[in-house]
C-alpha positions as CSV (number, residue, x, y, z in Angstrom):
1,M,-59.3,142.4,-26.3
2,R,-60.4,145.4,-28.3
3,A,-63.7,147.0,-27.5
4,I,-65.7,150.2,-28.2
5,A,-66.2,152.2,-25.0
6,I,-68.4,155.3,-24.2
7,T,-66.0,157.8,-22.7
8,K,-68.8,160.2,-21.6
9,P,-72.4,160.9,-22.4
10,G,-72.6,162.7,-25.7
11,G,-72.4,162.3,-29.5
12,P,-70.9,159.6,-31.7
13,E,-67.4,161.1,-31.1
14,T,-67.5,159.8,-27.5
15,L,-67.1,156.2,-28.8
16,V,-63.4,155.2,-28.5
17,L,-61.6,151.9,-29.3
18,V,-60.0,150.6,-26.2
19,E,-58.3,147.5,-24.7
20,R,-60.1,145.5,-22.0
21,P,-59.5,142.2,-20.2
22,V,-60.9,139.1,-21.9
23,P,-64.0,138.0,-19.9
24,E,-64.1,134.6,-18.3
25,P,-67.2,132.5,-18.4
26,S,-68.9,131.5,-15.1
27,R,-71.1,128.5,-14.4
28,G,-73.5,127.8,-17.3
29,E,-71.8,130.5,-19.5
30,V,-69.8,130.4,-22.7
31,R,-67.3,132.9,-24.0
32,V,-67.9,133.8,-27.7
33,R,-65.3,135.2,-30.0
34,V,-67.4,137.9,-31.6
35,R,-67.2,138.1,-35.4
36,A,-69.9,140.7,-35.9
37,C,-72.4,142.7,-33.8
38,A,-75.2,145.1,-34.8
39,V,-76.1,148.7,-33.8
40,N,-79.5,149.4,-32.2
41,R,-81.4,152.5,-31.0
42,A,-80.7,151.5,-27.5
43,D,-77.0,151.9,-28.1
44,L,-77.5,155.4,-29.2
45,L,-79.5,156.2,-26.1
46,Q,-76.9,154.6,-23.8
47,R,-74.2,156.7,-25.5
48,M,-76.2,159.8,-24.8
49,G,-76.7,158.9,-21.1
50,A,-80.4,158.2,-21.5
51,Y,-80.5,154.4,-21.2
52,P,-78.0,152.9,-18.6
53,A,-76.9,149.3,-19.1
54,P,-78.4,146.8,-16.7
55,S,-76.4,145.7,-13.8
56,D,-75.1,142.4,-15.4
57,A,-73.6,144.2,-18.4
58,P,-70.6,146.5,-18.8
59,P,-71.6,150.1,-18.1
60,D,-69.6,151.6,-20.9
61,I,-69.5,149.0,-23.7
62,P,-72.7,149.1,-25.8
63,G,-74.1,146.4,-28.0
64,L,-77.1,144.1,-27.5
65,E,-76.5,141.4,-30.1
66,F,-73.6,139.4,-31.6
67,A,-72.6,136.5,-33.7
68,G,-69.4,134.5,-33.3
69,V,-67.7,131.3,-32.3
70,V,-67.8,129.6,-28.9
71,E,-64.1,129.6,-27.7
72,A,-64.4,128.7,-24.0
73,L,-66.9,126.9,-21.7
74,G,-67.7,127.6,-18.1
75,P,-68.5,124.8,-15.6
76,G,-71.7,123.0,-16.2
77,V,-72.2,123.9,-19.9
78,E,-74.0,121.1,-21.7
79,R,-75.6,122.1,-24.9
80,L,-72.8,123.9,-26.6
81,A,-69.2,123.0,-27.6
82,V,-66.0,125.0,-28.5
83,G,-66.3,125.8,-32.2
84,D,-70.0,126.2,-32.3
85,R,-71.2,129.1,-34.4
86,V,-73.8,131.1,-32.3
87,F,-75.7,134.3,-32.1
88,G,-77.5,135.9,-29.2
89,L,-78.8,138.8,-27.1
90,V,-77.1,140.5,-24.2
91,G,-77.8,143.5,-22.0
92,G,-74.6,145.2,-23.3
93,G,-71.0,144.6,-24.2
94,A,-71.3,143.2,-27.7
95,Y,-69.1,145.9,-29.3
96,A,-66.0,143.8,-28.4
97,E,-63.8,141.0,-29.6
98,A,-65.2,138.6,-26.9
99,I,-68.3,138.3,-24.7
100,V,-69.7,135.9,-22.2
101,S,-73.3,134.7,-22.2
102,H,-75.5,132.1,-20.6
103,E,-75.4,129.0,-22.9
104,R,-79.2,129.0,-23.1
105,A,-79.3,132.7,-24.1
106,V,-77.7,132.0,-27.4
107,A,-78.8,129.9,-30.4
108,K,-76.8,128.1,-33.1
109,I,-76.5,130.0,-36.4
110,P,-78.2,128.2,-39.3
111,D,-75.9,126.5,-41.8
112,G,-74.8,128.8,-44.6
113,M,-75.6,132.1,-42.8
114,S,-72.7,134.5,-42.5
115,F,-71.7,136.1,-39.2
116,E,-72.6,139.5,-40.7
117,D,-76.1,138.3,-41.4
118,A,-76.4,136.4,-38.1
119,A,-75.5,139.5,-36.1
120,A,-78.4,141.4,-37.8
121,V,-80.9,138.8,-36.5
122,P,-81.4,138.5,-32.8
123,E,-82.6,141.8,-31.6
124,A,-84.9,142.4,-34.6
125,F,-86.4,139.0,-34.9
126,V,-86.6,138.0,-31.2
127,T,-88.3,141.4,-30.6
128,A,-90.6,141.0,-33.6
129,Y,-91.7,137.4,-32.8
130,D,-92.1,138.2,-29.1
131,A,-94.2,141.3,-29.9
132,L,-96.3,139.6,-32.6
133,V,-97.0,136.2,-31.1
134,E,-96.1,136.2,-27.4
135,R,-97.5,139.7,-26.6
136,G,-99.7,140.3,-29.5
137,G,-101.5,136.9,-29.5
138,F,-101.2,136.6,-33.3
139,V,-103.4,134.0,-35.0
140,G,-103.0,133.0,-38.6
141,G,-105.0,135.2,-40.9
142,D,-105.0,138.3,-38.7
143,T,-104.3,141.7,-40.2
144,I,-101.3,143.4,-38.6
145,L,-99.9,146.9,-38.7
146,V,-96.2,147.6,-38.4
147,S,-94.9,151.1,-38.0
148,A,-91.3,152.2,-39.0
149,A,-91.4,149.6,-41.7
150,G,-87.8,150.2,-42.8
151,S,-86.2,149.7,-39.4
152,G,-84.6,146.4,-38.2
153,V,-87.6,145.3,-36.1
154,G,-90.0,146.6,-38.8
155,T,-88.5,144.5,-41.6
156,A,-88.4,141.5,-39.3
157,A,-92.1,141.9,-38.3
158,I,-93.2,142.3,-41.9
159,Q,-91.4,139.0,-42.9
160,L,-92.7,137.1,-39.9
161,G,-96.2,138.3,-40.4
162,H,-96.1,137.2,-44.0
163,A,-94.5,133.9,-43.2
164,L,-97.1,133.2,-40.5
165,G,-100.1,134.0,-42.8
166,A,-100.9,137.6,-41.9
167,T,-102.2,140.4,-44.1
168,V,-99.4,142.9,-43.5
169,V,-99.9,146.7,-43.4
170,A,-97.1,149.1,-42.6
171,T,-96.3,152.8,-42.3
172,A,-93.0,154.5,-43.2
173,R,-91.6,158.0,-43.6
174,S,-91.2,157.5,-47.4
175,Q,-92.7,155.6,-50.2
176,A,-89.3,154.3,-51.2
177,K,-89.0,152.4,-48.0
178,L,-92.4,150.9,-48.4
179,D,-91.6,149.9,-52.0
180,R,-88.6,148.0,-50.7
181,C,-90.8,146.2,-48.2
182,K,-93.0,144.7,-50.9
183,S,-90.5,142.0,-51.5
184,L,-90.5,141.1,-47.8
185,G,-94.3,140.4,-47.8
186,L,-95.8,143.8,-47.3
187,D,-99.4,143.9,-48.6
188,I,-100.4,147.6,-48.0
189,G,-98.1,150.5,-47.2
190,V,-98.9,154.1,-46.2
191,V,-96.9,157.2,-45.7
192,P,-98.6,159.1,-42.9
193,E,-99.7,162.7,-43.6
194,D,-99.3,164.9,-40.6
195,G,-99.0,161.8,-38.6
196,K,-102.4,160.5,-39.8
197,F,-103.0,157.0,-41.3
198,A,-106.0,155.4,-39.6
199,S,-108.4,156.2,-42.4
200,K,-106.2,154.9,-45.2
201,I,-105.7,151.3,-43.9
202,P,-107.8,148.2,-43.2
203,A,-108.4,147.7,-39.5
204,P,-105.6,145.7,-38.0
205,K,-106.1,143.1,-35.2
206,I,-102.5,143.7,-33.9
207,V,-100.3,146.8,-34.1
208,I,-96.5,146.5,-33.7
209,E,-95.9,150.1,-32.6
210,L,-92.2,151.2,-33.0
211,V,-92.8,155.0,-33.2
212,G,-94.9,155.8,-30.2
213,G,-95.9,159.4,-29.6
214,A,-99.0,160.5,-31.5
215,Y,-99.0,157.3,-33.5
216,L,-100.6,155.5,-30.6
217,A,-103.7,157.6,-30.9
218,E,-103.9,156.7,-34.6
219,D,-103.3,153.0,-33.8
220,L,-106.4,153.1,-31.5
221,R,-108.5,154.8,-34.2
222,A,-107.5,152.1,-36.7
223,I,-107.6,148.9,-34.6
224,Q,-110.4,146.4,-34.7
225,P,-112.5,145.8,-31.7
226,L,-110.7,143.6,-29.2
227,G,-107.4,144.5,-30.9
228,R,-104.0,144.7,-29.3
229,I,-101.4,147.4,-29.7
230,V,-97.9,146.2,-28.7
231,L,-95.7,149.2,-27.9
232,V,-92.1,148.4,-28.8
233,G,-90.4,151.7,-29.6
234,L,-90.7,155.4,-28.9
235,L,-89.0,157.1,-31.9
236,A,-91.6,159.9,-31.9
237,G,-91.5,160.4,-28.1
238,A,-92.8,158.8,-24.9
239,R,-96.0,160.9,-24.5
240,G,-99.2,161.0,-26.5
241,E,-102.9,161.6,-25.9
242,L,-105.4,158.7,-26.0
243,D,-109.2,158.7,-26.5
244,L,-110.0,156.5,-23.5
245,G,-113.7,156.4,-24.5
246,M,-112.6,154.8,-27.8
247,M,-110.4,152.4,-25.9
248,L,-113.4,151.3,-23.8
249,H,-115.7,151.1,-26.8
250,K,-113.2,148.9,-28.7
251,R,-112.2,146.9,-25.7
252,A,-108.6,147.4,-26.9
253,T,-105.5,146.4,-25.1
254,I,-102.1,148.3,-25.1
255,V,-99.1,146.2,-24.1
256,G,-95.6,147.5,-23.4
257,T,-92.6,145.3,-24.0
258,V,-88.9,145.5,-23.8
259,L,-86.2,142.8,-23.9
260,R,-83.1,144.5,-22.4
261,A,-84.6,145.0,-18.9
262,R,-86.0,141.5,-18.5
263,P,-84.5,139.0,-16.0
264,L,-82.1,136.4,-17.4
265,E,-84.7,133.6,-17.1
266,Q,-87.1,135.6,-19.3
267,K,-84.4,136.4,-21.9
268,I,-83.6,132.7,-22.0
269,A,-87.3,131.9,-22.6
270,A,-87.5,134.5,-25.4
271,M,-84.3,132.9,-27.0
272,R,-85.6,129.4,-26.7
273,S,-88.9,130.3,-28.4
274,F,-86.9,132.1,-31.1
275,E,-84.7,129.1,-31.7
276,T,-87.7,126.8,-31.9
277,N,-90.1,128.9,-33.9
278,V,-88.0,131.4,-35.9
279,V,-84.6,129.9,-36.7
280,P,-86.2,127.2,-38.9
281,L,-87.7,129.9,-41.0
282,F,-84.2,131.1,-41.9
283,A,-83.2,127.6,-42.8
284,K,-86.1,127.4,-45.2
285,R,-85.4,130.9,-46.7
286,L,-88.8,132.2,-45.5
287,V,-87.3,135.1,-43.7
288,K,-83.9,136.9,-43.9
289,P,-82.0,139.6,-42.2
290,I,-82.0,143.0,-43.9
291,I,-78.7,144.8,-43.7
292,D,-78.3,148.5,-44.6
293,A,-74.5,148.8,-44.0
294,V,-71.5,146.8,-42.8
295,M,-68.7,148.7,-41.1
296,P,-65.6,147.7,-39.1
297,L,-65.8,148.0,-35.3
298,A,-63.5,150.9,-35.3
299,D,-66.1,152.9,-37.3
300,A,-68.8,152.6,-34.5
301,A,-69.1,156.3,-34.3
302,K,-69.8,156.5,-38.0
303,A,-72.3,153.8,-37.6
304,H,-74.1,155.6,-34.8
305,A,-74.3,158.8,-36.9
306,H,-75.7,156.9,-39.8
307,M,-78.4,155.4,-37.6
308,A,-79.3,158.7,-36.2
309,S,-79.8,160.2,-39.7
310,N,-82.8,157.8,-40.2
311,A,-81.7,157.3,-43.8
312,G,-81.1,153.6,-43.5
313,F,-83.2,150.6,-44.4
314,G,-82.5,147.6,-42.1
315,K,-79.7,146.8,-39.8
316,I,-76.2,148.3,-39.4
317,V,-73.6,145.6,-38.6
318,L,-70.1,146.0,-37.3
319,T,-67.4,143.4,-38.1
320,V,-65.0,142.6,-35.3
């Protein structure tokens, strides 16, 4: 099969199209003929040598999410059949023509959704739902704050918040990105000035923090008493100062979360919750994947360069 491999730590030019053996499914696993996959920040970090793949994933083939057709079943598979259209999350290896996954770590693609759209869903929407509801404790009517509004997870969190009855506030680098988010359910958007935004927004109960760095201090200034900050991404860096006195006074909670490093059983639980609670929203057209660009697998280097530019809005998808 064809796959994109990282030849050495470095820039996008280190991504090369190679031939690899077709993987065989083990007990409880299915092999999926990948039709599309999507690019994530973790892929860029892995390419640069800063985020190694977990032990159960190929060390040099990036890719955390895919959409395709089940083409082979391992022993004991019960809930899926050859020919089923599925999408899912993996620890790596999705930049390839085929991939194996536990049958319970994938979900069936809703009728009428293309493979390109489906590939743009899992990482963004599983992450957003997990952060908002499972980690953030969202209750209908809460005000939420989403940073990096134009990112894949950002656009997913805005839509999910709106669909679940939140007042949605967001920050972004440009007013143009915030304007595009209005149609997704954004109520209030702010472009931070010198990294400051707390005084310009209504106090949120939950923050979905995708930027990190100094934004965390602003989140704490903005948040309601007993509020919760869910730290998902670190686009602005892994370090920042916090006013611990304010944290005590507000009785705030900061929760860190990541999907890739979780044990298989926890990834399965996240996918099962996603299939039950989020997939029906796609069928009802209440949420949708936001795609910035679609490129062939062979253009993975170009896709990485585009993501690194921060010029996009939504997901970058590779067709396989």
